[in-house]
C-alpha positions as CSV (number, residue, x, y, z in Angstrom):
1,X,144.8,123.8,100.8
2,X,143.0,124.8,97.7
3,X,139.2,124.6,97.5
4,X,137.7,123.0,94.4
5,X,134.9,125.6,94.2
6,X,132.2,122.9,93.8
7,X,130.6,123.5,97.1
8,X,129.5,119.8,97.4
9,X,128.6,118.0,100.7
10,X,130.7,115.0,101.6
11,X,129.3,111.6,100.9
12,X,130.2,110.6,104.4
13,X,127.5,112.8,105.8
14,X,124.2,110.9,106.3
15,X,120.8,111.9,107.6
16,X,118.0,110.0,109.3
17,X,115.3,108.4,107.1
18,X,112.7,108.8,109.8
19,X,113.5,111.5,112.4
20,X,110.2,110.9,114.1
21,X,111.4,107.4,115.2
22,X,114.1,109.1,117.3
23,X,113.8,109.8,121.0
24,X,113.4,113.5,121.8
25,X,116.8,113.4,123.6
26,X,118.5,112.1,120.4
27,X,117.0,115.0,118.3
28,X,118.3,117.5,120.8
29,X,121.7,115.8,120.8
30,X,121.9,115.9,117.0
31,X,120.9,119.6,117.1
32,X,123.7,120.3,119.5
33,X,126.3,118.2,117.4
34,X,125.4,120.1,114.2
35,X,125.7,123.5,115.9
36,X,122.1,124.7,115.6
37,X,121.3,127.9,117.5
38,X,118.4,130.4,117.5
39,X,118.6,132.1,114.1
40,X,116.5,135.1,115.0
41,X,119.6,136.8,116.3
42,X,119.9,135.6,119.9
43,X,121.9,132.5,118.9
44,X,120.8,130.6,122.0
45,X,121.7,126.9,121.7
46,X,118.6,125.2,120.3
47,X,119.5,121.9,122.0
48,X,118.5,123.5,125.3
49,X,115.1,124.5,124.0
50,X,114.6,121.1,122.5
51,X,115.0,119.5,125.9
52,X,112.5,121.8,127.7
53,X,109.9,119.1,127.9
54,X,111.8,117.6,130.8
55,X,111.3,120.8,132.9
56,X,108.0,122.3,131.8
57,X,104.5,121.2,130.9
58,X,104.5,122.3,127.2
59,X,101.5,122.4,125.0
60,X,102.3,124.8,122.1
61,X,105.1,125.4,119.7
62,X,105.2,128.9,118.2
63,X,107.1,129.7,115.0
64,X,108.1,133.4,115.0
65,X,107.8,134.5,111.4
66,X,106.9,138.1,112.2
67,X,110.3,139.5,111.2
68,X,109.3,143.0,112.3
69,X,112.6,144.8,111.7
70,X,112.5,147.2,108.7
71,X,114.6,146.1,105.7
72,X,115.0,142.5,106.8
73,X,113.3,139.9,104.6
74,X,115.4,136.8,105.0
75,X,112.8,134.8,106.9
76,X,110.1,136.0,104.5
77,X,112.1,134.6,101.5
78,X,113.0,131.4,103.3
79,X,109.3,130.7,104.1
80,X,108.3,131.4,100.5
81,X,111.0,129.4,98.8
82,X,111.6,126.5,101.4
83,X,108.1,126.2,103.0
84,X,108.1,122.4,102.8
85,X,111.5,122.1,104.4
86,X,110.6,124.7,107.1
87,X,107.3,122.8,108.0
88,X,109.2,119.5,108.1
89,X,111.7,121.1,110.6
90,X,108.7,122.5,112.6
91,X,107.2,119.0,112.9
92,X,110.5,117.5,114.0
93,X,110.8,120.2,116.7
94,X,107.3,119.6,117.8
95,X,108.0,115.9,118.1
96,X,111.0,116.6,120.3
97,X,109.0,118.9,122.6
98,X,105.9,116.6,122.7
99,X,103.4,119.4,122.0
100,X,100.1,119.0,120.3
101,X,99.6,122.5,118.9
102,X,101.8,124.5,116.5
103,X,101.1,128.1,115.7
104,X,103.1,129.8,112.9
105,X,102.8,133.6,113.3
106,X,103.4,135.6,110.1
107,X,102.6,139.3,109.7
108,X,100.1,140.5,107.1
109,X,102.8,142.3,105.1
110,X,104.1,138.8,104.0
111,X,101.1,137.4,102.1
112,X,103.2,135.2,99.8
113,X,104.9,133.6,102.9
114,X,101.5,133.1,104.5
115,X,100.2,131.3,101.5
116,X,103.3,129.1,101.0
117,X,103.3,128.1,104.7
118,X,99.6,127.3,104.7
119,X,100.0,125.1,101.6
120,X,102.9,123.2,103.1
121,X,101.2,122.8,106.5
122,X,97.9,121.6,105.1
123,X,98.6,117.8,105.6
124,X,99.2,118.3,109.3
125,X,96.1,119.5,111.2
126,X,98.2,120.4,114.3
127,X,99.7,123.4,112.4
128,X,97.9,126.7,112.0
129,X,99.2,129.7,110.3
130,X,98.1,132.9,112.1
131,X,98.0,136.2,110.3
132,X,99.5,138.9,112.6
133,X,98.9,142.7,112.5
134,X,101.8,144.6,111.0
135,X,102.9,146.3,114.2
136,X,106.2,146.7,116.0
137,X,107.4,144.9,118.1
138,X,105.2,141.9,117.0
139,X,108.4,139.9,116.7
140,X,109.2,140.2,120.4
141,X,108.8,136.7,121.8
142,X,106.6,137.6,124.8
143,X,104.4,140.0,122.8
144,X,103.9,137.3,120.1
145,X,102.9,134.7,122.7
146,X,100.4,137.0,124.3
147,X,98.9,137.8,120.9
148,X,98.6,134.2,119.8
149,X,97.5,132.4,123.0
150,X,96.2,135.3,125.1
151,X,98.5,134.6,128.1
152,X,101.1,137.0,129.5
153,X,104.6,135.6,130.3
154,X,105.4,136.2,134.0
155,X,107.8,138.9,134.9
156,X,111.4,137.7,134.7
157,X,110.0,134.4,133.4
158,X,110.2,132.3,130.2
159,X,107.5,131.6,127.7
160,X,107.9,128.0,128.8
161,X,106.4,129.0,132.1
162,X,103.0,129.3,130.2
163,X,103.6,126.1,128.2
164,X,105.0,127.7,125.0
165,X,108.3,127.4,123.2
166,X,109.2,129.8,120.4
167,X,111.5,129.0,117.5
168,X,112.5,130.9,114.3
169,X,111.7,129.6,110.8
170,X,115.4,129.6,110.0
171,X,116.0,127.4,113.1
172,X,113.3,125.0,111.9
173,X,115.0,124.9,108.5
174,X,118.3,124.1,110.1
175,X,116.8,121.3,112.1
176,X,115.4,119.8,108.8
177,X,118.8,120.0,107.2
178,X,120.5,118.4,110.2
179,X,118.1,115.5,110.8
180,X,117.2,114.7,107.2
181,X,120.6,115.2,105.6
182,X,123.1,115.3,108.5
183,X,124.2,118.8,107.5
184,X,125.7,121.0,110.2
185,X,124.8,124.7,110.4
186,X,127.5,126.2,108.1
187,X,125.4,128.8,106.2
188,X,122.4,131.0,106.6
189,X,120.1,133.4,104.6
190,X,121.0,137.0,105.1
191,X,119.5,140.3,103.8
192,X,121.9,142.7,102.2
193,X,120.0,146.0,101.9
194,X,120.0,149.7,102.5
195,X,119.9,152.7,100.2
196,X,123.7,152.5,99.6
197,X,123.7,149.0,98.2
198,X,123.5,148.8,94.4
199,X,121.7,145.5,94.2
200,X,120.0,144.6,97.5
201,X,118.7,141.1,98.1
202,X,118.8,138.0,100.1
203,X,121.7,135.5,99.9
204,X,122.5,132.2,101.4
205,X,125.9,133.0,103.0
206,X,128.5,130.5,104.2
207,X,129.5,131.4,107.8
208,X,132.8,133.1,107.9
209,X,132.3,135.1,104.7
210,X,133.7,138.6,105.0
211,X,130.9,141.2,104.8
212,X,132.9,143.1,102.2
213,X,132.5,140.1,99.9
214,X,128.8,140.2,100.3
215,X,128.7,143.9,99.4
216,X,130.9,143.3,96.3
217,X,128.6,140.4,95.3
218,X,125.6,142.9,95.4
219,X,127.4,145.4,93.2
220,X,129.1,147.4,95.9
221,X,128.1,150.8,97.1
222,X,126.3,153.2,94.8
223,X,126.9,156.0,97.4
224,X,129.1,156.1,100.5
225,X,127.0,154.7,103.4
226,X,126.6,156.9,106.5
227,X,126.0,153.8,108.7
228,X,126.7,150.1,108.5
229,X,124.6,147.8,110.7
230,X,124.7,144.1,111.3
231,X,121.1,143.1,111.7
232,X,118.1,145.4,111.6
233,X,118.0,149.2,112.2
234,X,116.2,148.8,115.6
235,X,118.1,145.9,117.3
236,X,121.2,145.6,115.1
237,X,124.8,146.4,116.0
238,X,126.7,149.3,114.3
239,X,129.7,148.1,112.4
240,X,133.0,150.0,112.4
241,X,134.0,148.6,109.0
242,X,133.2,145.8,106.5
243,X,136.2,143.7,107.7
244,X,133.8,141.5,109.7
245,X,132.8,137.9,109.2
246,X,129.3,136.6,108.8
247,X,128.3,134.5,111.9
248,X,125.2,132.5,112.9
249,X,123.4,135.5,114.4
250,X,123.8,137.7,111.3
251,X,120.3,138.0,109.7
252,X,121.2,141.1,107.8
253,X,123.7,143.7,106.6
254,X,122.5,147.2,106.1
255,X,124.3,150.1,104.5
256,X,122.2,153.2,105.1
257,X,122.6,156.5,103.4
258,X,122.7,159.8,105.3
259,X,119.0,160.5,104.4
260,X,118.0,157.1,105.9
261,X,119.9,157.5,109.1
262,X,119.6,161.2,109.8
263,X,119.0,162.3,113.4
264,X,116.5,164.7,114.6
265,X,117.3,167.4,117.2
266,X,116.7,166.4,120.8
267,X,113.9,168.3,122.4
268,X,113.1,168.8,126.1
269,X,110.8,166.4,127.9
270,X,107.5,168.2,128.7
271,X,105.9,165.1,130.3
272,X,103.4,164.8,127.6
273,X,103.1,161.0,128.2
274,X,103.6,160.3,124.5
275,X,106.2,157.7,125.5
276,X,103.6,156.1,127.7
277,X,101.1,155.8,124.9
278,X,103.8,154.4,122.6
279,X,105.4,151.8,124.9
280,X,104.3,148.3,123.9
281,X,105.4,146.9,127.3
282,X,103.0,149.2,129.3
283,X,105.9,151.0,131.0
284,X,106.1,154.6,132.2
285,X,109.4,155.9,130.7
286,X,109.2,159.4,132.2
287,X,108.6,158.0,135.7
288,X,111.3,155.4,135.3
289,X,113.7,158.1,134.4
290,X,112.9,159.7,137.8
291,X,112.6,156.7,140.0
292,X,114.2,153.6,138.7
293,X,117.6,152.4,139.9
294,X,120.3,150.7,137.8
295,X,119.4,147.2,139.0
296,X,119.1,144.2,136.7
297,X,115.3,144.4,136.2
298,X,115.6,148.2,135.5
299,X,118.3,147.7,132.9
300,X,116.2,145.1,131.1
301,X,113.3,147.5,130.9
302,X,115.4,150.5,129.9
303,X,116.8,148.6,127.0
304,X,113.2,148.0,125.8
305,X,112.5,151.7,126.1
306,X,115.3,152.6,123.5
307,X,113.0,151.4,120.7
308,X,109.7,153.0,121.6
309,X,110.2,156.7,122.4
310,X,108.2,158.7,119.8
311,X,110.2,161.8,120.1
312,X,113.9,162.4,120.9
313,X,114.4,163.9,124.3
314,X,116.7,163.8,127.4
315,X,115.1,160.6,128.7
316,X,117.1,158.7,126.2
317,X,120.4,160.0,127.7
318,X,119.2,159.2,131.2
319,X,118.4,155.6,130.1
320,X,121.8,155.3,128.5
321,X,123.6,156.6,131.6
322,X,121.8,154.1,133.7
323,X,123.0,151.3,131.4
324,X,126.6,152.5,131.7
325,X,126.8,154.6,128.5
326,X,128.1,158.1,128.2
327,X,124.9,159.9,127.3
328,X,126.4,161.4,124.1
329,X,126.2,160.3,120.4
330,X,129.3,158.6,119.0
331,X,131.3,160.9,116.7
332,X,131.9,158.2,114.1
333,X,128.8,157.8,111.8
334,X,129.4,154.1,111.7
335,X,129.2,153.9,115.4
336,X,126.2,156.2,116.0
337,X,123.2,154.8,117.9
338,X,121.5,152.0,116.2
339,X,117.9,152.7,116.9
340,X,117.0,155.0,113.9
341,X,114.7,153.6,111.3
342,X,113.0,155.2,108.3
343,X,110.1,157.3,109.5
344,X,110.9,156.5,113.1
345,X,113.0,158.0,115.8
346,X,114.3,156.5,119.0
347,X,116.6,158.1,121.5
348,X,119.2,156.1,123.2
349,X,122.2,154.1,122.1
350,X,123.2,150.6,123.3
351,X,124.7,150.5,126.8
352,X,127.8,148.6,125.8
353,X,130.2,151.4,126.6
354,X,133.5,150.2,128.1
355,X,133.3,152.9,130.7
356,X,130.6,151.1,132.7
357,X,131.6,149.4,136.0
358,X,130.0,146.6,138.0
359,X,129.5,147.1,141.7
360,X,130.1,144.6,144.4
361,X,126.5,143.3,144.2
362,X,126.4,142.9,140.4
363,X,124.8,146.3,139.8
364,X,125.9,148.3,136.9
365,X,126.9,151.9,137.9
366,X,126.8,154.7,135.4
367,X,129.3,157.4,135.0
368,X,128.4,160.7,133.3
369,X,130.7,162.1,130.7
370,X,131.9,165.6,131.6
371,X,131.8,166.7,128.0
372,X,128.0,166.5,127.8
373,X,125.2,168.5,129.4
374,X,123.8,165.5,131.3
375,X,127.3,164.3,132.1
376,X,128.0,167.7,133.7
377,X,124.8,167.3,135.7
378,X,125.8,163.9,136.9
379,X,129.3,165.0,137.7
380,X,128.2,168.1,139.6
381,X,125.5,166.2,141.4
382,X,127.9,163.5,142.5
383,X,130.3,166.0,143.8
384,X,127.6,167.5,146.1
385,X,127.1,164.2,147.8
386,X,128.6,163.5,151.2
387,X,131.0,160.6,151.8
388,X,128.2,158.4,153.0
389,X,125.9,159.2,150.1
390,X,128.6,158.3,147.6
391,X,128.0,154.6,148.4
392,X,125.2,154.7,145.8
393,X,124.9,156.4,142.4
394,X,122.8,159.6,141.9
395,X,120.2,157.5,140.2
396,X,119.8,155.3,143.4
397,X,118.7,158.3,145.5
398,X,115.2,158.8,146.7
399,X,113.1,160.9,144.2
400,X,112.7,163.7,146.7
401,X,116.4,163.8,147.6
402,X,117.4,163.6,143.9
403,X,115.0,166.4,143.0
404,X,116.3,168.7,145.7
405,X,119.9,168.0,144.7
406,X,119.1,168.7,141.0
407,X,117.4,172.0,141.9
408,X,120.6,173.1,143.6
409,X,122.5,172.9,140.3
410,X,119.8,174.5,138.2
411,X,118.0,171.4,136.8
412,X,114.2,171.4,136.8
413,X,113.3,167.8,137.6
414,X,109.6,168.4,136.7
415,X,110.3,168.8,133.0
416,X,113.5,166.8,132.7
417,X,115.4,169.7,131.0
418,X,119.2,169.9,131.5
419,X,121.4,173.0,131.3
420,X,123.7,173.0,128.3
């Protein structure tokens, strides 16, 4: 089969002249048939969210245009250049959900997008564009909802529990394309950026395009990248190579230089509480390191902590071990931890290490790597446990018991320092 290179839609594909005449269930069904998912990165099936009116009392639709990851500007460009189409998709989604209020949150570092969306939304008095402070992590769904409507999402709950559904501008644009023109989700806007890219920019990319083709289209590398990241520098995934295909969840491809991705030396925790002041979730990282077990709720909170710690210190290694990681940096620069951003330092890598195991009750159990300082601590500490005590991991022990065990092997639990 040889493509003609014209990139034309088939004449057999037809849209709906008046999507607002459809029942909400039909809109959700068409969204599912055209493959629409959350385009902010989570790729959760949008049809499920479009049907939430049956299970919750909804009153507000929030469009998350914060785009708080450094480097990424794909949503910004989409709202600036396709504002009318995005607003049309927003109105269709609101019709499916049956809500009477629509809030479009856009950070103040995107004035052109704010102006374009305000202009496009002017005929519909239900839609209000809200200017958000330029602060991380404003793009977090629950933080955004609390900022916009002043209500906190319940622990382990959904924003729908407080009557709010959150969608991405790119998702709204995909709904517009699917309902108005019958087009399935076969492409998306991606940011190709980083100091190693010769001509960075935003491109509308057909799904399945090799990432190397995107780099070549942008002029290739001007210097050899130290790190390749799919997504943003804070929540993205490190790439082992460019022999990877673009998928629905890819909102960016970053090729960072050594200067952009350099790591700072890890310093001991002195319990200064800087991490407490920096945490946007109101958590106590230093206390969690001493007291939290590796249960599901703890794991969710520890993942949040990777992004917020203001200085690099051993707490990051503790959090990674509890998530099932090794506690040591990866040797390959392309696989180093993903949480470094320009002018910002975080201190733990993703917990997706194949060494993690799941216990009989669905609890992730961490194993320390003997080749690292904290790994030796964990190994030695585990070896001091009796047969009965081995039923749980060291991090499951009572704080007083754990502290006494750590003192036996030369670890001061008061400051969190580890022997090297």
